Backbone as JSON Lines, residues from 0, in Angstrom:
{"i":0,"aa":"X","n":[5.93,-3.64,-7.52],"ca":[4.92,-3.31,-8.57],"c":[4.46,-2.01,-8.84]}
{"i":1,"aa":"X","n":[4.58,-1.17,-8.11],"ca":[3.71,0.24,-7.88],"c":[4.95,1.35,-9.1]}
{"i":2,"aa":"X","n":[4.2,1.37,-10.52],"ca":[4.67,1.76,-11.46],"c":[4.92,3.56,-11.05]}
{"i":3,"aa":"X","n":[4.21,4.14,-9.77],"ca":[4.53,5.47,-9.12],"c":[5.45,5.45,-8.8]}
{"i":4,"aa":"X","n":[5.99,5.0,-8.04],"ca":[7.23,4.54,-7.4],"c":[8.67,5.15,-8.47]}
{"i":5,"aa":"X","n":[8.96,6.3,-8.01],"ca":[10.18,6.75,-8.78],"c":[11.33,5.2,-8.57]}
{"i":6,"aa":"X","n":[11.43,4.65,-7.56],"ca":[12.48,4.07,-6.97],"c":[12.61,2.54,-7.86]}
{"i":7,"aa":"X","n":[11.19,2.53,-8.2],"ca":[10.95,1.13,-9.36],"c":[11.49,0.78,-10.13]}
{"i":8,"aa":"X","n":[12.2,2.3,-11.12],"ca":[12.78,2.28,-12.48],"c":[12.42,1.36,-13.65]}
{"i":9,"aa":"X","n":[11.07,0.96,-13.71],"ca":[10.4,0.22,-14.24],"c":[10.13,-1.28,-14.64]}
{"i":10,"aa":"X","n":[10.56,-1.48,-13.33],"ca":[10.63,-2.89,-12.57],"c":[9.13,-3.16,-12.62]}
{"i":11,"aa":"X","n":[8.31,-2.77,-12.74],"ca":[6.74,-3.07,-12.69],"c":[6.18,-3.78,-13.91]}
{"i":12,"aa":"X","n":[6.82,-3.25,-14.94],"ca":[6.82,-3.42,-16.31],"c":[6.56,-5.15,-16.82]}
{"i":13,"aa":"X","n":[7.76,-5.76,-16.25],"ca":[7.81,-7.42,-16.12],"c":[6.89,-7.92,-15.57]}
{"i":14,"aa":"X","n":[6.27,-7.34,-14.46],"ca":[4.93,-8.16,-13.8],"c":[4.02,-7.8,-14.67]}
{"i":15,"aa":"X","n":[3.56,-6.77,-15.19],"ca":[2.39,-6.52,-16.19],"c":[2.48,-7.44,-17.25]}
{"i":16,"aa":"X","n":[3.74,-7.95,-17.55],"ca":[3.89,-8.89,-18.91],"c":[3.25,-10.46,-18.22]}
{"i":17,"aa":"X","n":[3.54,-10.48,-17.36],"ca":[2.88,-11.7,-17.05],"c":[1.39,-11.97,-16.54]}
{"i":18,"aa":"X","n":[0.68,-10.9,-16.41],"ca":[-0.43,-10.67,-16.47],"c":[-1.05,-10.25,-14.96]}
{"i":19,"aa":"X","n":[-0.18,-9.71,-14.2],"ca":[-0.54,-8.94,-13.08],"c":[-1.16,-7.24,-13.42]}
{"i":20,"aa":"X","n":[-2.02,-7.32,-12.67],"ca":[-2.56,-5.8,-12.57],"c":[-1.69,-5.26,-11.95]}
{"i":21,"aa":"X","n":[-0.83,-4.34,-11.98],"ca":[-0.08,-3.39,-11.19],"c":[-0.45,-2.45,-10.76]}
{"i":22,"aa":"X","n":[-2.0,-1.87,-11.43],"ca":[-2.6,-0.63,-10.72],"c":[-3.43,-0.67,-9.74]}
{"i":23,"aa":"X","n":[-4.18,-1.44,-9.79],"ca":[-5.63,-2.0,-9.17],"c":[-5.42,-3.15,-8.46]}
{"i":24,"aa":"X","n":[-4.65,-3.98,-8.18],"ca":[-4.67,-5.61,-7.52],"c":[-3.14,-5.82,-6.95]}
{"i":25,"aa":"X","n":[-2.44,-5.02,-6.78],"ca":[-1.12,-5.21,-5.88],"c":[-1.19,-6.14,-4.78]}
{"i":26,"aa":"X","n":[-2.35,-6.18,-4.27],"ca":[-1.96,-6.72,-2.98],"c":[-2.32,-8.54,-3.37]}
{"i":27,"aa":"X","n":[-3.21,-8.05,-4.31],"ca":[-3.57,-9.85,-4.9],"c":[-2.49,-10.57,-5.47]}
{"i":28,"aa":"X","n":[-1.82,-9.27,-6.53],"ca":[-1.03,-9.82,-7.09],"c":[0.68,-10.56,-6.22]}
{"i":29,"aa":"X","n":[0.73,-9.45,-5.12],"ca":[1.86,-10.1,-4.09],"c":[1.54,-11.38,-3.53]}
{"i":30,"aa":"X","n":[0.52,-11.52,-2.88],"ca":[-0.06,-12.61,-2.49],"c":[0.02,-14.18,-3.57]}
{"i":31,"aa":"X","n":[-0.46,-13.74,-4.96],"ca":[-0.14,-14.7,-5.45],"c":[1.28,-15.19,-5.69]}
{"i":32,"aa":"X","n":[2.38,-14.44,-5.62],"ca":[3.64,-14.47,-6.12],"c":[3.93,-14.91,-4.62]}
{"i":33,"aa":"X","n":[3.83,-14.64,-3.62],"ca":[4.38,-15.34,-2.03],"c":[3.83,-16.83,-2.18]}
{"i":34,"aa":"X","n":[2.54,-16.64,-2.82],"ca":[2.13,-18.7,-2.46],"c":[2.61,-19.29,-3.32]}
{"i":35,"aa":"X","n":[3.49,-18.92,-4.03],"ca":[4.24,-19.89,-5.69],"c":[5.47,-19.67,-4.78]}
{"i":36,"aa":"X","n":[5.99,-18.74,-4.24],"ca":[7.54,-18.78,-3.73],"c":[7.7,-19.34,-2.71]}
{"i":37,"aa":"X","n":[6.97,-19.48,-1.67],"ca":[7.16,-19.91,-0.08],"c":[7.61,-21.29,-0.05]}
{"i":38,"aa":"X","n":[6.92,-22.38,-1.25],"ca":[7.58,-23.65,-1.3],"c":[8.99,-23.45,-1.6]}
{"i":39,"aa":"X","n":[9.5,-22.76,-2.32],"ca":[10.75,-23.0,-2.93],"c":[11.88,-22.39,-1.97]}
{"i":40,"aa":"X","n":[11.36,-21.42,-1.29],"ca":[12.38,-21.01,-0.37],"c":[13.35,-21.98,0.41]}
{"i":41,"aa":"X","n":[12.52,-23.21,1.39],"ca":[13.49,-23.96,1.65],"c":[14.29,-24.97,0.94]}
{"i":42,"aa":"X","n":[14.21,-24.96,-0.13],"ca":[15.28,-25.81,-1.07],"c":[15.56,-24.65,-2.19]}
{"i":43,"aa":"X","n":[15.69,-23.53,-2.3],"ca":[16.23,-22.75,-3.07],"c":[17.99,-22.43,-2.79]}
{"i":44,"aa":"X","n":[18.59,-22.94,-4.1],"ca":[20.07,-22.47,-3.93],"c":[20.04,-21.08,-3.74]}
{"i":45,"aa":"X","n":[21.09,-20.55,-2.74],"ca":[21.51,-19.12,-1.91],"c":[23.18,-19.13,-2.56]}
{"i":46,"aa":"X","n":[23.37,-18.12,-3.54],"ca":[24.56,-17.89,-4.02],"c":[24.93,-16.79,-2.78]}
{"i":47,"aa":"X","n":[26.07,-16.89,-2.25],"ca":[26.6,-15.45,-1.14],"c":[27.14,-14.44,-2.2]}
{"i":48,"aa":"X","n":[26.52,-13.26,-1.89],"ca":[26.5,-11.94,-2.6],"c":[27.98,-11.0,-1.74]}
{"i":49,"aa":"X","n":[27.64,-10.14,-1.66],"ca":[28.27,-9.07,-1.34],"c":[28.21,-8.99,0.36]}
{"i":50,"aa":"X","n":[29.78,-8.44,0.85],"ca":[29.37,-8.37,2.44],"c":[29.47,-7.1,2.79]}
{"i":51,"aa":"X","n":[28.77,-6.85,3.8],"ca":[29.15,-5.31,4.03],"c":[29.05,-5.17,5.61]}
{"i":52,"aa":"X","n":[29.48,-3.84,6.21],"ca":[29.01,-3.78,7.52],"c":[28.13,-3.79,8.01]}
{"i":53,"aa":"X","n":[27.08,-4.08,7.29],"ca":[25.57,-3.96,7.42],"c":[25.25,-5.73,7.68]}
{"i":54,"aa":"X","n":[25.86,-6.63,6.89],"ca":[25.65,-8.08,7.24],"c":[26.55,-8.39,5.64]}
{"i":55,"aa":"X","n":[26.12,-10.23,5.63],"ca":[26.05,-10.85,4.55],"c":[24.82,-10.88,3.4]}
{"i":56,"aa":"X","n":[25.05,-10.7,2.23],"ca":[24.01,-10.94,1.2],"c":[24.22,-12.05,0.49]}
{"i":57,"aa":"X","n":[22.9,-12.6,0.03],"ca":[22.51,-13.8,-0.64],"c":[21.58,-13.55,-1.98]}
{"i":58,"aa":"X","n":[21.64,-14.36,-2.67],"ca":[20.94,-13.99,-3.89],"c":[19.93,-15.59,-4.62]}
{"i":59,"aa":"X","n":[18.87,-15.56,-4.57],"ca":[17.9,-16.79,-5.11],"c":[17.7,-16.26,-5.97]}
{"i":60,"aa":"X","n":[16.8,-17.42,-6.38],"ca":[16.15,-17.52,-7.68],"c":[14.81,-17.91,-7.79]}
{"i":61,"aa":"X","n":[13.61,-17.85,-7.99],"ca":[12.16,-18.78,-7.87],"c":[11.73,-18.86,-8.94]}
{"i":62,"aa":"X","n":[10.89,-19.23,-9.57],"ca":[10.03,-19.63,-10.9],"c":[8.68,-19.32,-10.56]}
{"i":63,"aa":"X","n":[7.84,-18.34,-11.28],"ca":[6.5,-18.05,-10.87],"c":[5.91,-18.51,-12.31]}
{"i":64,"aa":"X","n":[4.58,-18.36,-12.21],"ca":[3.86,-18.66,-13.53],"c":[2.76,-17.46,-13.13]}
{"i":65,"aa":"X","n":[3.01,-16.38,-13.97],"ca":[1.67,-15.27,-14.09],"c":[0.26,-15.82,-13.97]}
{"i":66,"aa":"X","n":[-0.64,-15.11,-14.07],"ca":[-2.0,-15.35,-14.34],"c":[-2.52,-15.53,-15.95]}
{"i":67,"aa":"X","n":[-1.25,-14.72,-16.88],"ca":[-2.07,-14.88,-18.08],"c":[-0.87,-16.59,-18.71]}
{"i":68,"aa":"X","n":[-0.2,-17.21,-17.63],"ca":[0.53,-18.2,-18.05],"c":[1.87,-18.36,-18.25]}
{"i":69,"aa":"X","n":[2.89,-16.68,-18.67],"ca":[3.56,-16.46,-18.66],"c":[4.56,-17.04,-17.67]}
{"i":70,"aa":"X","n":[6.08,-17.34,-17.91],"ca":[6.63,-18.01,-16.79],"c":[7.97,-16.92,-16.51]}
{"i":71,"aa":"X","n":[8.43,-16.52,-15.22],"ca":[9.32,-15.63,-15.32],"c":[10.07,-16.04,-14.09]}
{"i":72,"aa":"X","n":[11.3,-15.77,-13.41],"ca":[12.19,-15.85,-13.11],"c":[12.61,-14.73,-11.96]}
{"i":73,"aa":"X","n":[11.75,-14.79,-10.78],"ca":[12.16,-13.77,-9.46],"c":[13.49,-13.7,-8.89]}
{"i":74,"aa":"X","n":[13.98,-13.07,-9.06],"ca":[15.6,-13.03,-8.65],"c":[15.63,-11.99,-7.56]}
{"i":75,"aa":"X","n":[15.81,-12.83,-5.92],"ca":[16.06,-11.98,-4.86],"c":[16.9,-11.6,-4.22]}
{"i":76,"aa":"X","n":[17.21,-10.72,-3.44],"ca":[18.55,-10.31,-2.85],"c":[18.21,-10.12,-1.28]}
{"i":77,"aa":"X","n":[18.54,-10.91,-0.75],"ca":[18.32,-11.08,0.94],"c":[19.17,-10.44,1.79]}
{"i":78,"aa":"X","n":[19.42,-10.21,2.71],"ca":[20.66,-9.84,4.17],"c":[20.69,-10.33,5.22]}
{"i":79,"aa":"X","n":[20.79,-10.83,5.58],"ca":[21.53,-11.74,7.37],"c":[22.36,-10.16,7.69]}
{"i":80,"aa":"X","n":[21.26,-9.89,8.64],"ca":[22.12,-8.69,9.36],"c":[22.85,-8.89,10.2]}
{"i":81,"aa":"X","n":[24.07,-8.1,10.52],"ca":[24.96,-8.48,11.59],"c":[24.13,-8.84,12.82]}
{"i":82,"aa":"X","n":[24.81,-10.02,13.73],"ca":[23.84,-10.02,14.85],"c":[22.62,-10.66,14.72]}
{"i":83,"aa":"X","n":[22.12,-10.83,13.14],"ca":[20.85,-11.39,13.33],"c":[21.22,-12.9,12.69]}
{"i":84,"aa":"X","n":[20.42,-13.7,12.77],"ca":[20.32,-15.33,12.09],"c":[18.73,-15.04,10.82]}
{"i":85,"aa":"X","n":[18.46,-14.18,10.95],"ca":[17.18,-14.21,9.69],"c":[17.03,-12.96,8.82]}
{"i":86,"aa":"X","n":[17.07,-14.16,7.44],"ca":[17.38,-12.95,6.2],"c":[16.03,-12.15,5.88]}
{"i":87,"aa":"X","n":[16.55,-11.05,5.71],"ca":[15.49,-9.74,5.11],"c":[15.6,-9.82,3.78]}
{"i":88,"aa":"X","n":[14.21,-9.65,3.13],"ca":[14.2,-9.22,1.53],"c":[14.9,-7.57,1.53]}
{"i":89,"aa":"X","n":[16.18,-7.47,0.55],"ca":[16.34,-6.25,0.22],"c":[15.7,-5.82,-1.12]}
{"i":90,"aa":"X","n":[15.96,-6.65,-2.25],"ca":[15.12,-5.94,-3.51],"c":[14.95,-7.55,-4.41]}
{"i":91,"aa":"X","n":[14.03,-7.29,-5.62],"ca":[13.41,-8.27,-6.18],"c":[13.58,-7.68,-7.33]}
{"i":92,"aa":"X","n":[13.51,-8.47,-8.47],"ca":[13.28,-8.39,-9.86],"c":[12.57,-9.59,-10.67]}
{"i":93,"aa":"X","n":[11.46,-9.56,-11.62],"ca":[11.62,-10.41,-12.34],"c":[12.04,-10.62,-13.88]}
{"i":94,"aa":"X","n":[12.22,-11.45,-14.47],"ca":[12.53,-11.74,-15.8],"c":[11.47,-12.59,-16.49]}
{"i":95,"aa":"X","n":[11.24,-12.1,-17.39],"ca":[10.09,-12.73,-17.69],"c":[10.79,-13.7,-18.97]}
{"i":96,"aa":"X","n":[10.16,-14.95,-19.15],"ca":[10.93,-15.73,-20.01],"c":[10.51,-15.51,-21.54]}
{"i":97,"aa":"X","n":[11.07,-16.08,-22.41],"ca":[10.75,-15.8,-23.24],"c":[9.72,-16.91,-23.62]}
{"i":98,"aa":"X","n":[8.7,-16.81,-24.77],"ca":[7.51,-17.69,-24.8],"c":[8.33,-19.23,-25.21]}
{"i":99,"aa":"X","n":[7.61,-19.96,-24.64],"ca":[7.83,-21.45,-24.75],"c":[8.79,-22.15,-23.96]}
{"i":100,"aa":"X","n":[9.44,-20.83,-22.96],"ca":[10.76,-21.75,-22.11],"c":[10.2,-21.74,-20.44]}
């Protein structure tokens, strides 16, 4: 959610669009997103993605509702590293739903 991070490539704009303060309250925003996603993780469908020398990737989707009531889907990419059974988050992005969806 950090606008000043050059690797962010504008992903922060979607978070702002659903009502999160990406400049001053990123920690609170992250806590809210985690609160919404945690109950969905055990039942989310995971699609197998790319396998590399580092491990197997999986893609998942989670519905969130921002502070302004707008909805979005968080697309997350996880990886289970070789020799591990625990997935770790590699990246995520938010796709904001069109109004009324």
